[in-house]
C-alpha positions as CSV (number, residue, x, y, z in Angstrom):
1,M,-83.5,5.3,-111.4
2,V,-80.4,4.1,-110.1
3,Q,-78.3,6.1,-112.6
4,G,-80.5,9.2,-111.2
5,L,-79.1,8.4,-107.8
6,E,-76.0,8.3,-108.6
7,G,-76.2,11.4,-110.6
8,R,-77.2,13.3,-107.6
9,R,-74.8,15.7,-106.1
10,P,-74.2,15.5,-102.3
11,A,-75.9,18.1,-100.3
12,A,-73.8,20.9,-99.3
13,R,-72.3,20.4,-95.3
14,S,-72.8,23.2,-92.7
15,G,-70.2,25.8,-91.9
16,A,-69.4,24.2,-88.4
17,S,-68.9,20.6,-90.2
18,Q,-66.4,22.0,-92.2
19,G,-64.5,23.9,-89.8
20,R,-64.1,20.7,-87.9
21,S,-62.7,18.4,-90.6
22,R,-60.1,20.9,-91.4
23,R,-58.4,20.9,-88.2
24,V,-55.2,18.8,-88.4
25,L,-52.8,18.1,-86.2
26,T,-49.2,19.0,-87.0
27,F,-45.7,19.2,-85.3
28,Q,-43.5,22.1,-86.0
29,P,-39.4,21.2,-85.9
30,I,-37.8,21.8,-82.6
31,P,-35.1,23.9,-83.1
32,A,-31.6,22.5,-82.6
33,R,-30.2,25.1,-80.5
34,R,-32.6,24.4,-78.1
35,L,-31.7,20.7,-78.1
36,W,-27.9,21.7,-77.5
37,L,-28.8,24.0,-74.3
38,V,-30.7,21.1,-72.8
39,Y,-28.1,18.5,-73.0
40,L,-25.6,21.1,-72.1
41,L,-27.6,21.4,-68.8
42,L,-27.5,17.7,-68.2
43,A,-24.2,17.5,-69.0
44,A,-22.9,20.1,-66.7
45,G,-25.1,18.8,-64.0
46,L,-23.6,15.1,-64.2
47,G,-20.0,16.6,-64.6
48,G,-20.9,18.7,-61.2
49,L,-22.3,15.7,-59.2
50,A,-18.9,13.7,-61.0
51,L,-16.9,16.4,-59.6
52,R,-18.4,16.9,-56.0
53,L,-18.4,12.7,-55.6
54,A,-14.7,12.9,-56.6
55,W,-14.1,15.9,-54.0
56,V,-15.9,13.9,-51.3
57,Q,-14.0,10.8,-52.1
58,L,-10.7,12.0,-52.8
59,V,-10.6,14.9,-50.8
60,Q,-12.9,15.5,-47.9
61,G,-12.8,11.5,-47.4
62,N,-10.6,11.2,-44.5
63,E,-12.0,13.9,-43.0
64,L,-15.7,13.0,-43.1
65,L,-14.7,9.4,-42.0
66,T,-13.1,10.7,-39.3
67,R,-16.3,12.8,-38.4
68,A,-18.7,9.9,-38.8
69,R,-16.2,7.8,-36.8
70,A,-16.8,9.9,-33.7
71,V,-20.4,10.3,-33.7
72,Q,-20.7,5.8,-34.1
73,T,-18.0,5.6,-31.3
74,Q,-17.8,5.8,-27.9
75,T,-14.8,6.6,-26.1
76,V,-14.3,5.5,-22.3
77,S,-11.6,6.8,-20.8
78,P,-9.7,5.1,-17.9
79,L,-11.1,5.9,-14.3
80,G,-7.2,4.8,-12.9
81,R,-8.2,2.1,-10.4
82,R,-5.6,0.8,-8.5
83,R,-5.3,-3.0,-7.1
84,P,-6.4,-4.3,-3.7
85,I,-3.8,-4.9,-1.1
86,V,-4.5,-7.7,1.4
87,D,-2.6,-9.2,4.3
88,R,-0.7,-12.9,4.4
89,Q,-4.3,-14.7,5.0
90,G,-6.1,-12.6,2.3
91,R,-8.0,-9.9,4.7
92,L,-8.3,-6.5,2.6
93,V,-5.9,-3.7,4.0
94,A,-6.8,-1.1,0.6
95,L,-9.4,-1.4,-2.1
96,D,-11.1,0.9,-4.5
97,E,-14.4,1.9,-3.7
98,E,-16.8,2.7,-6.3
99,R,-18.4,6.3,-5.6
100,F,-21.1,9.0,-7.2
101,T,-21.2,12.5,-7.8
102,L,-24.6,13.6,-8.8
103,W,-24.7,16.2,-10.9
104,A,-28.3,18.1,-11.7
105,H,-29.5,20.1,-15.3
106,P,-32.5,22.1,-14.2
107,R,-33.3,23.0,-17.7
108,Y,-34.1,19.1,-18.3
109,F,-35.9,18.1,-15.2
110,A,-38.9,15.9,-15.8
111,F,-40.2,12.6,-14.3
112,P,-41.4,9.6,-15.0
113,G,-44.8,10.1,-17.0
114,D,-44.8,14.0,-17.7
115,D,-45.7,14.8,-21.2
116,I,-43.6,15.7,-23.3
117,G,-42.4,19.5,-23.3
118,R,-43.3,19.4,-19.9
119,L,-40.5,21.0,-17.3
120,R,-40.2,20.4,-13.4
121,S,-39.4,23.0,-11.2
122,P,-36.2,22.6,-8.8
123,L,-38.1,22.3,-5.5
124,D,-40.3,19.4,-7.1
125,V,-37.3,17.6,-7.8
126,A,-35.7,18.3,-4.6
127,R,-38.5,17.0,-2.5
128,K,-38.1,13.4,-4.0
129,L,-34.3,14.2,-3.5
130,S,-33.9,15.6,-0.2
131,A,-34.8,11.8,1.8
132,V,-32.9,10.0,-0.8
133,L,-29.7,12.2,0.1
134,A,-30.7,13.0,3.7
135,L,-30.2,16.8,3.0
136,P,-32.5,19.4,3.4
137,M,-34.6,20.0,1.0
138,A,-34.3,23.9,1.1
139,D,-30.7,23.5,0.7
140,L,-31.0,21.5,-2.8
141,V,-33.4,24.2,-3.7
142,R,-30.7,27.3,-3.3
143,S,-27.5,25.5,-5.1
144,M,-30.1,24.5,-7.9
145,E,-32.1,28.4,-8.3
146,G,-31.3,30.4,-11.1
147,R,-28.7,27.9,-12.6
148,K,-29.3,25.8,-16.0
149,S,-27.3,23.3,-15.6
150,G,-23.7,21.3,-14.1
151,V,-24.9,22.1,-10.7
152,K,-23.1,19.9,-8.0
153,L,-25.5,18.4,-5.6
154,A,-23.9,15.6,-3.9
155,S,-20.3,13.5,-3.8
156,D,-18.9,10.7,-2.2
157,L,-22.3,8.7,-2.5
158,D,-22.3,4.9,-2.1
159,P,-23.6,2.5,-4.8
160,E,-26.9,2.1,-3.2
161,T,-27.7,5.6,-3.0
162,A,-26.8,5.7,-6.5
163,Q,-29.5,3.5,-6.9
164,R,-31.9,4.9,-5.3
165,V,-31.4,8.0,-7.2
166,R,-31.7,6.3,-10.8
167,N,-34.9,4.6,-9.1
168,L,-36.2,7.8,-9.6
169,G,-36.2,8.3,-12.9
170,I,-35.3,12.0,-13.2
171,S,-34.5,13.2,-16.1
172,G,-31.9,15.7,-15.7
173,L,-30.1,14.1,-13.0
174,D,-26.3,12.8,-13.8
175,L,-24.3,10.3,-11.9
176,E,-20.7,10.4,-12.4
177,A,-18.8,7.0,-11.5
178,Y,-15.1,7.3,-9.9
179,P,-13.1,5.0,-7.6
180,Q,-12.3,6.0,-4.1
181,R,-8.9,4.2,-2.3
182,V,-10.6,2.4,1.2
183,Y,-8.6,1.3,3.8
184,P,-10.8,-1.0,5.9
185,Q,-8.4,-2.0,8.7
186,G,-8.1,2.2,9.4
187,G,-5.3,3.0,11.0
188,L,-3.6,-0.5,11.7
189,F,-1.5,-0.9,8.4
190,A,-0.7,3.3,8.0
191,N,2.8,3.2,8.7
192,V,3.3,0.7,6.0
193,V,0.5,1.0,3.5
194,G,0.7,5.2,3.0
195,F,-2.9,6.6,1.2
196,L,-3.5,8.1,-2.2
197,N,-4.5,12.1,-1.5
198,L,-7.7,13.4,-2.8
199,E,-6.2,13.9,-6.4
200,R,-5.6,9.9,-6.3
201,V,-2.0,10.1,-6.1
202,A,0.2,8.3,-4.0
203,Q,1.6,10.2,-0.5
204,A,3.7,7.7,1.9
205,G,4.3,3.8,2.4
206,L,3.8,1.2,-0.4
207,E,1.2,3.1,-1.7
208,Q,4.0,4.8,-3.5
209,S,7.1,2.6,-3.7
210,R,4.6,0.2,-5.5
211,D,2.7,2.6,-7.0
212,R,3.1,1.2,-10.8
213,D,2.7,-2.8,-9.4
214,L,-1.1,-1.3,-7.9
215,R,-2.3,0.1,-11.1
216,R,-4.5,-2.0,-13.0
217,H,-3.8,-2.7,-16.5
218,E,-6.5,-0.1,-18.0
219,A,-6.4,1.9,-21.3
220,T,-8.7,4.6,-23.1
221,R,-11.4,2.3,-25.1
222,S,-13.0,3.5,-28.6
223,L,-15.9,1.2,-29.1
224,R,-18.0,1.5,-32.4
225,R,-21.4,1.1,-32.3
226,G,-24.5,0.5,-34.9
227,A,-27.1,2.6,-35.6
228,D,-29.3,0.9,-33.4
229,G,-26.4,1.0,-30.2
230,T,-25.1,-2.3,-31.0
231,P,-21.3,-2.7,-30.2
232,L,-19.4,-3.3,-33.1
233,P,-16.5,-5.7,-32.4
234,D,-14.3,-3.9,-35.2
235,G,-11.7,-1.4,-34.7
236,L,-10.8,-2.7,-30.7
237,R,-6.9,-3.1,-30.5
238,A,-5.7,-6.1,-28.7
239,G,-5.7,-5.9,-25.0
240,V,-8.1,-3.6,-24.5
241,L,-11.1,-5.2,-22.6
242,Y,-8.2,-7.1,-20.7
243,G,-8.3,-6.5,-17.0
244,D,-6.8,-8.3,-14.0
245,D,-7.8,-9.8,-10.8
246,L,-4.1,-9.3,-9.2
247,R,-3.8,-8.3,-5.4
248,L,-0.8,-7.2,-3.9
249,Q,0.0,-10.0,-0.7
250,L,1.5,-8.7,2.4
251,T,3.9,-10.6,4.7
252,L,1.9,-9.1,7.8
253,D,-0.7,-10.3,9.7
254,A,-3.6,-8.8,10.8
255,R,-4.3,-10.5,13.9
256,L,-0.9,-10.2,15.7
257,Q,-0.4,-6.5,14.3
258,Q,-3.9,-5.9,16.1
259,V,-2.1,-7.3,18.6
260,A,0.9,-5.5,18.8
261,Q,-0.5,-2.4,18.0
262,L,-3.0,-2.2,21.3
263,A,-0.6,-3.4,24.0
264,L,2.2,-0.8,22.2
265,S,-0.4,1.9,22.2
266,K,-1.2,1.2,25.8
267,Q,2.0,1.1,26.9
268,V,3.7,4.1,25.1
269,K,0.6,6.0,26.8
270,Q,0.6,5.0,29.9
271,W,4.2,5.8,30.7
272,S,4.3,8.9,28.3
273,A,6.2,8.2,26.1
274,K,7.2,10.0,22.4
275,R,6.6,6.5,20.5
276,G,7.0,3.2,20.1
277,V,7.4,0.4,17.6
278,A,7.2,-3.7,17.4
279,L,8.4,-5.9,14.7
280,V,7.8,-9.7,14.7
281,M,10.1,-11.3,11.8
282,D,10.3,-14.8,10.8
283,V,14.0,-15.6,11.0
284,R,14.4,-18.2,7.9
285,N,13.0,-15.8,5.3
286,G,12.8,-12.2,6.8
287,E,9.2,-12.1,6.3
288,L,7.6,-9.6,8.5
289,L,4.5,-11.1,10.4
290,A,3.9,-7.4,12.1
291,L,5.2,-3.9,12.0
292,A,3.6,-2.0,14.3
293,S,3.9,1.6,15.3
294,T,2.4,4.5,17.4
295,P,1.1,7.3,17.2
296,T,-0.3,6.4,13.8
297,Y,-3.2,7.7,12.0
298,N,-6.3,7.1,9.8
299,P,-5.5,6.9,6.0
300,N,-9.2,7.1,5.2
301,K,-9.0,10.8,7.0
302,F,-5.4,11.7,6.4
303,W,-6.0,15.6,6.6
304,D,-6.7,15.2,9.9
305,Y,-2.9,14.6,10.8
306,K,0.0,16.4,10.7
307,P,2.4,14.9,8.2
308,G,4.9,13.8,10.5
309,L,2.8,10.7,10.8
310,F,3.2,9.7,7.4
311,R,6.3,8.4,7.8
312,E,7.4,4.8,9.6
313,W,10.4,6.0,12.2
314,S,11.8,2.4,12.5
315,V,12.8,2.0,9.2
316,Q,14.0,5.5,8.9
317,D,15.3,7.4,12.0
318,L,18.3,6.0,13.8
319,Y,19.1,5.1,17.2
320,E,21.5,3.7,19.4
321,P,20.6,0.4,20.5
322,G,22.4,-0.6,23.3
323,S,22.0,-3.8,25.4
324,T,20.2,-5.3,23.1
325,F,22.9,-5.5,20.6
326,K,25.7,-7.2,23.1
327,P,24.4,-10.7,22.0
328,I,25.6,-9.6,18.4
329,N,28.9,-8.4,19.6
330,L,29.2,-11.8,21.6
331,A,28.6,-13.5,18.6
332,I,31.7,-11.5,16.7
333,A,34.0,-12.3,19.6
334,L,33.2,-15.9,19.3
335,Q,33.5,-15.5,15.7
336,E,37.2,-14.6,15.7
337,K,37.9,-16.9,18.8
338,A,39.0,-13.9,20.9
339,I,36.6,-15.4,23.7
340,D,36.4,-18.9,25.1
341,P,32.1,-20.1,25.1
342,A,33.6,-21.5,28.9
343,G,35.5,-18.4,29.5
344,K,35.1,-15.2,31.7
345,V,35.6,-12.1,32.4
346,N,36.1,-9.5,35.7
347,D,33.3,-7.0,36.2
348,S,34.8,-4.3,38.6
349,G,32.1,-2.0,37.9
350,Q,33.7,0.9,36.4
351,L,36.9,1.2,33.7
352,T,38.3,4.1,32.5
353,I,39.3,4.2,29.0
354,G,41.4,7.0,26.8
355,G,40.4,9.0,29.6
356,W,37.0,7.9,29.4
357,P,35.0,6.7,32.5
358,I,32.8,3.6,31.8
359,F,30.1,2.6,34.4
360,N,27.3,-0.1,34.6
361,H,23.8,1.0,34.8
362,D,23.8,0.2,38.3
363,R,27.4,1.6,39.4
364,K,28.1,-1.4,40.8
365,G,30.5,-4.4,39.9
366,N,29.6,-8.3,39.5
367,G,33.3,-9.3,40.2
368,V,34.4,-12.5,38.0
369,I,31.2,-13.9,35.6
370,D,30.7,-16.5,32.7
371,F,29.0,-14.7,29.7
372,P,25.4,-15.9,30.5
373,T,25.7,-13.5,33.5
374,V,27.0,-11.1,31.5
375,L,24.2,-10.8,29.7
376,Q,21.7,-11.6,32.4
377,V,23.0,-8.3,34.3
378,S,23.9,-6.7,31.1
379,S,27.2,-5.6,32.4
380,N,28.8,-3.1,30.1
381,V,32.3,-3.3,31.8
382,A,32.4,-6.9,31.1
383,M,31.3,-6.5,27.6
384,V,34.3,-3.9,27.2
385,Q,36.7,-6.5,29.0
386,A,35.4,-9.3,26.3
387,M,35.3,-7.0,23.0
388,R,38.8,-5.5,23.7
389,R,40.3,-8.9,22.8
390,V,38.9,-8.4,19.4
391,K,41.4,-6.0,17.3
392,P,39.8,-2.9,16.5
393,D,40.2,-2.9,12.7
394,R,38.2,-6.7,12.8
395,F,35.5,-5.5,15.6
396,W,34.9,-2.2,12.9
397,H,35.4,-5.0,10.0
398,W,32.7,-7.5,11.5
399,L,30.0,-4.0,12.1
400,H,30.7,-2.9,8.5
401,T,30.4,-6.4,7.2
402,L,27.1,-6.5,9.3
403,G,25.7,-3.7,7.2
404,I,25.6,-1.4,10.0
405,D,26.5,1.5,7.8
406,S,24.6,0.4,4.6
407,T,21.1,0.4,3.8
408,P,19.0,-2.6,4.1
409,D,17.9,-5.0,1.1
410,T,14.6,-4.3,1.8
411,D,10.7,-3.6,0.4
412,L,9.9,-0.9,2.6
413,P,10.0,2.3,1.4
414,G,12.6,4.8,2.7
415,A,14.7,2.5,4.8
416,Q,18.4,4.3,5.9
417,A,21.6,3.0,6.2
418,G,23.0,3.7,10.0
419,Q,26.0,5.5,10.9
420,L,29.5,4.0,12.2
421,K,32.3,5.9,12.9
422,T,35.5,5.6,10.4
423,L,37.9,2.4,10.3
424,E,40.6,5.2,11.2
425,V,38.9,6.3,14.5
426,F,38.2,3.0,15.7
427,R,42.2,2.1,15.5
428,T,43.0,5.7,17.2
429,Q,40.5,6.3,19.7
430,P,40.2,3.3,22.0
431,I,36.8,5.1,23.5
432,E,35.0,4.2,20.0
433,P,35.6,0.3,20.0
434,A,34.9,0.6,23.8
435,T,31.4,2.3,23.3
436,A,30.4,-0.1,20.6
437,A,30.9,-3.1,23.0
438,F,27.7,-2.2,24.9
439,G,26.0,-0.9,22.1
440,Q,26.6,2.9,22.1
441,G,28.6,5.1,19.5
442,F,26.8,4.1,16.4
443,N,23.6,4.1,15.0
444,L,20.9,1.9,13.5
445,T,17.3,1.4,12.6
446,P,14.9,-0.7,14.7
447,L,14.6,-2.9,11.6
448,K,18.2,-3.4,11.1
449,L,18.6,-4.8,14.7
450,V,15.8,-7.1,14.1
451,Q,17.7,-8.1,10.8
452,L,20.8,-9.0,12.8
453,H,19.0,-10.5,15.3
454,A,17.3,-12.8,12.7
455,M,20.6,-13.8,11.8
456,L,21.6,-15.4,15.4
457,A,18.2,-17.6,15.5
458,N,18.7,-19.1,11.9
459,G,22.1,-20.3,12.1
460,G,23.9,-17.2,11.0
461,R,22.3,-16.0,7.9
462,L,21.7,-12.3,7.2
463,V,18.1,-12.4,5.5
464,S,16.3,-9.8,3.8
465,P,13.4,-8.1,5.7
466,H,10.4,-7.6,3.4
467,I,6.7,-7.1,3.7
468,T,5.7,-8.2,0.4
469,R,4.6,-11.7,-0.9
470,G,4.1,-9.7,-4.3
471,L,1.2,-9.7,-6.8
472,R,-1.6,-12.5,-7.2
473,S,-4.4,-13.5,-9.1
474,G,-7.8,-13.7,-7.6
475,D,-8.0,-15.9,-4.4
476,D,-4.7,-17.5,-4.8
477,L,-2.6,-16.9,-1.9
478,A,1.7,-17.1,-1.9
479,T,3.2,-19.5,0.7
480,A,6.1,-18.7,2.6
481,P,9.3,-18.6,0.4
482,A,12.1,-20.9,1.4
483,A,15.2,-20.1,3.8
484,S,17.4,-17.7,2.3
485,G,20.4,-15.3,3.2
486,L,24.0,-15.2,2.9
487,R,26.0,-17.2,5.9
488,L,28.2,-14.6,8.0
489,F,28.3,-16.7,11.4
490,R,29.2,-20.4,12.3
491,P,25.6,-22.0,13.5
492,E,27.4,-23.5,16.4
493,I,28.4,-19.6,17.6
494,T,24.6,-18.4,17.0
495,Q,23.6,-21.5,19.2
496,T,25.8,-20.4,21.7
497,V,24.7,-16.8,22.1
498,L,20.6,-18.0,21.8
499,H,21.4,-20.5,24.9
500,W,22.9,-17.3,27.0
501,M,20.0,-15.1,25.9
502,E,17.6,-17.8,27.2
503,T,19.0,-17.5,30.8
504,V,18.1,-13.7,30.4
505,V,14.5,-14.8,30.3
506,E,15.1,-17.5,33.3
507,K,17.2,-15.5,35.7
508,G,17.5,-12.0,34.3
509,S,16.0,-8.8,33.2
510,G,13.8,-10.9,31.0
511,K,11.5,-12.9,33.2
512,G,8.7,-10.8,32.3
513,V,8.5,-12.9,28.7
514,K,8.9,-16.5,31.0
515,I,6.0,-18.6,29.2
516,P,5.1,-22.2,31.1
517,G,6.4,-24.2,28.3
518,H,8.3,-22.5,26.2
519,R,11.8,-21.9,25.6
520,I,12.1,-18.2,24.8
521,G,15.5,-16.2,24.8
522,G,15.8,-12.2,24.9
523,K,17.9,-8.9,26.1
524,T,16.8,-5.6,27.5
525,G,18.1,-2.4,26.4
526,T,18.0,0.7,28.1
527,A,20.3,3.4,26.3
528,Q,20.9,6.7,26.3
529,K,19.2,9.1,23.7
530,A,21.4,11.5,21.3
531,E,20.6,14.5,19.2
532,N,23.0,16.2,17.0
533,G,26.1,13.9,18.9
534,V,25.4,15.4,22.6
535,Y,23.1,12.9,25.1
536,I,19.7,14.4,26.2
537,P,19.7,14.8,29.7
538,G,17.4,12.0,31.2
539,A,16.2,10.8,28.0
540,R,16.2,7.4,27.3
541,I,15.1,4.7,24.5
542,T,14.4,1.1,26.4
543,S,13.7,-1.8,23.9
544,F,13.3,-5.8,24.2
545,V,14.7,-8.6,21.5
546,A,13.1,-12.0,22.1
547,H,13.6,-15.6,20.3
548,L,11.4,-17.8,20.0
549,P,11.7,-21.3,20.3
550,I,15.3,-21.8,21.4
551,N,15.4,-25.2,20.5
552,D,14.3,-24.3,17.1
553,P,14.2,-20.7,16.4
554,R,11.6,-19.3,13.9
555,Y,10.9,-15.7,15.0
556,V,12.4,-12.2,16.9
557,V,10.1,-10.0,18.1
558,L,11.6,-6.3,19.0
559,V,10.4,-3.8,21.0
560,V,11.7,0.1,21.1
561,V,9.9,2.7,22.9
562,D,11.1,5.9,23.0
563,E,11.3,8.5,26.0
564,P,9.4,6.8,28.4
565,K,8.8,9.1,31.2
566,G,9.6,7.9,35.1
567,G,13.0,6.9,36.9
568,N,11.5,3.4,36.7
569,A,11.6,3.5,32.8
570,Y,13.9,0.8,31.7
571,G,13.9,-1.9,28.9
572,S,12.3,-4.6,31.6
573,T,9.6,-2.1,32.8
574,V,8.3,-0.7,29.5
575,A,9.4,-3.2,26.6
576,V,9.2,-6.2,27.8
577,P,5.1,-6.3,28.7
578,V,4.8,-5.2,25.3
579,A,6.8,-8.3,24.0
580,R,4.9,-10.5,26.2
581,Q,1.3,-9.8,24.7
582,I,2.8,-10.4,21.4
583,I,4.4,-13.5,21.9
584,E,1.3,-14.9,23.2
585,A,-0.9,-14.1,20.6
586,L,2.4,-15.4,18.2
587,L,2.0,-18.7,20.0
588,V,-1.5,-19.0,19.2
589,I,-1.7,-17.9,15.8
590,E,1.2,-19.8,14.6
591,K,0.2,-22.7,16.7
592,I,3.7,-23.1,18.2
593,P,3.4,-26.4,20.3
594,P,5.6,-26.2,24.1
595,T,8.6,-27.4,23.8
596,R,8.7,-29.1,27.4
597,P,6.1,-30.0,29.7
598,T,5.1,-27.3,32.4
599,A,4.9,-28.1,35.9
600,A,1.0,-28.5,35.9
601,A,1.5,-31.4,33.6
602,A,4.8,-32.5,35.0
603,A,3.1,-33.2,38.3
604,T,0.0,-35.2,36.9
605,K,2.2,-37.3,34.9
606,P,1.9,-40.9,36.1
607,K,4.9,-42.2,37.6
608,P,6.6,-45.8,35.8
609,G,6.1,-48.7,38.0
């Protein structure tokens, strides 16, 4: 039975089953040409990529690096800030304040919280800006209508107003910062400090002469930033972030300057004068504590004034000093041993020199008088008699040595040299040394005259007049420098002349500055005014110079008033009252104690025994 089963043949399968059994997976070989084509395409792509990388790295590397740095780097240009100027006590005279210009870009106008894409109209923005800027809303709308960008709405905005604009949070408003030079003292120091024009270019005074010193150390900064805006420290040059706090310190005192300015302006107005100047100098080192002149101007609004006011005439204009030069001449005669301190001269009231008549101011003679009296009565004739004892060439030599015809060594801008006749003229024309004896026939500036009088007060040393103490850091203030100057006169000679000048205040034309308890010397002057070598009929220059205190001279005060009107216009009536007010303020400011008891103090002093 088994064999029967084994011997059976299997039954035939269906056709469908047979078809499925014949499906066998077979792989056709890929042609070699196609493989090479793919390989070449891949190789070409990789080669091109390598060439591109090489091109970018080697050929375009520097250019692309520059473009990247430009995107990553913020460049900050300097604003051109200037250093402040302060007086001797640290009071601000000139400084830079931050101001802003407001620009509008109407195509970007949007308010805080607005939906993205929503733009506001110029009218909407004007409503908010009008109250902040204190400008009519209609004017703001009119300036922005029809314009998409770059509209200048306002300038000269102070920091407080600019912050209020920022607080509005309006997109499309741009505040541009810039420095503006401000002079908080107004016209008080305008004659010496000067000003900057609207382009911030120095036009006059110390602003111009010390322009390099007043410019702050500022450089263009290029600061790299990361992707999130974080500043990166690399790429900064050494010192680019350095900023200084230096200030230019003056020798002038704002308190004394104001007293001098007010007193001078009042007197010039009262006498309908052309102009006036008042100078106060420390005779020990040449520092000027006050240099006030009138008329003056406001440097904050310089455009409202004539350019002629922008120069300091006491430093640049020449005049004949007249009788205020007589003490200088007497010192020359004493130095030359041509006169005896106890000697006398004959004042006949008039004399003739080289065919030219010479008179006293009152055309009267004073007889035989001593030298203190010569100064008290301001005798021209007596001065000629005294100076005739000095040889003309020696007289000229001294005037030249004193620097009459040379520019003073000073930091005051625009200082001018005086005018002096030649030595040959002095030798051959007797009228020249004669007129020079009473301060006429040559020219100098008020600055030069106060320098020469300081020489009398300090024992014969010619100091350099100056108004600056240099650059100082922070709140640090420089102290007064030590005594200096070249000695030209012997101390005993200058002391003698000072005592003679003291008698002018005690007994002569300088009585108007006599202050109880204080020893003051002085000399008035009333000189004719010349123009183009010809004296102007009726034109005078009145002046007064004072020294104090006589026992230990420290200060010289000079007041000059040009062309006062009126028949009673003299140094004693015009210049002396101004000098008195300045001296009274100087005694208080500098704390100068009385040098002798007043009459009231002497009366209350208990008697011994």
